[in-house]
N, C-alpha and C positions, 0 to 999 in steps of 0.2 A: 718806708719803702723796703721791699725785700731785697736782700743782697743776692748777687749771682752765685750760683752753686759752685763751690771750689772744684777744680778739676780732680783733686785727689779724693773727693767725697762721692764722685759719680760711681754708681754700681757698675761692676764689670760683668759682662755676659760671657763667661768662660766657654760655654757651649758653642758660641758663635766663632770662637777662635779656631776651633778645629775645622769648621766649615770654611773659614777664610783661607787657612793654610792648604786644605785639600783642593779648594777651587783654584788657588794660585798655582799649585803643582800641575793641575790638569790643563789649565788655560795658558798660563805664562810659560809652563814647561814644555808645551807642545812645539813641534818643529816650526820654525819661522826663519826669516832672514838672519837674525842675530844668532840664534842657537845653531843653525846649520853652518853659518860662517865660522863659529867657534869650533865645531866638530872638524870642519875642513882645515882650519888653521892648526888645530892640535895634531891632526894626522900628518899634515905636510911639514910643520915646523917644530912640533913638540910643545910641551907645556911651558918650558922656560922661555923660549923665544916668542911665545904667544901671550905671555903673562901681561905685558903692557896693553895688548889688544883687549884682553879680558877686562883689565881695569878700566879701559876706556868705555867698553860696553856697559859695565856696571855703573859707572858714573853717569853716562848718557841716559840709561834706563831709569836711574834714580831721579834724574832731573824730570823725566816724564811723570814718574810717580808723584813727585812734589807738585808738579803742575796740576795733576788730577786732584790731589788732596786739597790744594788751595783754591781750586776753581778756575785756575788760569786756562785750563783746557777749553772751556766754553768760549773764552775770549779769543784764543788762537784759532779755533774752528770757525770763528766769524770772519777770519782773514784768509780767504781761499788762496790768495796770491802767495802768502807766506807758506801755507801748507804745501802748495805746489812746488815752491823753491826747495823746501826741505826734502820732499819726496824725490825730486829730480836729482838733488845732490847725493842723497843716499843711494839711489839707483845707479848713478855714475860710479860711486865708490864700490858698490857691489860688483859691477861689471869689471872694474879694475882688479878687485880682489879675486874674482872668479878666474880671470885670466892668469894671474900669478899662481893660484892654486893648481890650475890645470897644467901649467908648465913648470911646476916645482920639481926640483931634482929629487932623485931617490934618497932615502934616509942615509944611505952610505956616503952621499956627497953633501949632506946638509951642513957639515962643519964650515965649509967655505961659502955657503949660499947666503945671499942677501935678499932684502926685499920682504921680510916678514911683516905682517900687519902692524900698524902703529897705534899708539894710544889715541892720537887725534882721530884716526880713522874709526876706531871703536866707539869713541864718544859721538862722532857724527852719526854713525849707524844707530847707536842706542837712542839718540834723540829723534832722528828722522824715521825710524822704523815704524811703518804704519801699523803693524801688528801690535807693537808695544802699547800704542795709545788705546787701541780697541781692547786689548786683553786686560791692561791694568785698570781701565775704567770699569770694565765688567766685574773684575775681581773686587775692586774697591767698593762697589755697590752691592756685593753679594752678602755682606754681613755687617752687623753693628756690634762693636765690642763694648760700648758704654752709651748711656743716654745723653751724655754731654757731647755736643757736636765737635768741639775743639779737641777734647780728650780722645774721642773716637777717631778723628782724623790722625792725631799724633800716634795713637796706638797702632792703627793699621799701617801707617807709613813706616813705623819701626819694624813691624813684623814682615811687611812685604819687602823692605830693604834687605833683610836677612835672606828672604826667599830668592831675591834677585841674585844675590851673591852665590847661594847654594846651587840654584838651577843652572846658571851660566858656567860655574866652575865644573859642574858635573858633565855638561856637554863638552867642555874643553878636554877634560880627562878621558871621556869616552872616545873622542877623536884621537887623542894621543895613544890610546890602547890599540889603535889600528897600526901603529908604527912598525911592528914586526913584519907586517904584510908589505911594507914599503921597501924592504931590503932588495926585493927583486925589481929591477927597473921597469919591466913590462907590466907587472902587477901594480906597481906604484903609479904608473901613468894611467892605467885603467881606473883605479880607485880615485885618483885626483880628478880625472875627467868626470866621473860619476858625481862626485861631491860638488864640483863646479856647476854642473848642469842642475843638480838639485837646488843649489844656492840661488841660481838665476830664476829657476821655476818658482821657488818659494817667494822670492821678491816680486816677481811678476804677478803672482796671485794676490799678494798683499796689496800691491799698488792698484790692481784692477778693482779690488773691493772698496777703494777710496773714491772711485769715480762712478 
């Protein structure tokens, strides 16, 4: 009886690695509820106060990635009630977050401000974000890094976990780079409102695509 091929002996398709990373950058890195919320949080609260929220989104999105890699996604999609609960919970949190971003104080008053996004909120959004499930599933199927299915799933999970961290951190830093514009109270309020509206719109679009 032939023995199973060891994971370490499976050939690696290095050319496909570039395809996987570029596809993840284009699809997972595009604007969506999580990325826009990070930009808004970074601009309103700064990198330091939004670091926990970033960590939560990274953890939540990585849970989605693992679900896709292990095939759990198919089982979850077979439970429409569970999917609906997750989407409603995420939408409710997004509305709460959008309100707090829209009403956030100017940068000059942020030292005493409270109510920055939480780790738990980020994890909830990361897991229940409709775009994450679609984007990660599409990226995961876009390339094969090795002929061995288990090794392929492990390699893609590792690579995409790094991309999740890089992409989400970049969006948070991009939002924080807007901080100088928040010194002026009127300009700060206008930018906060625009980001809050964009966040709600991106979430609504993602939710509509699920039904």
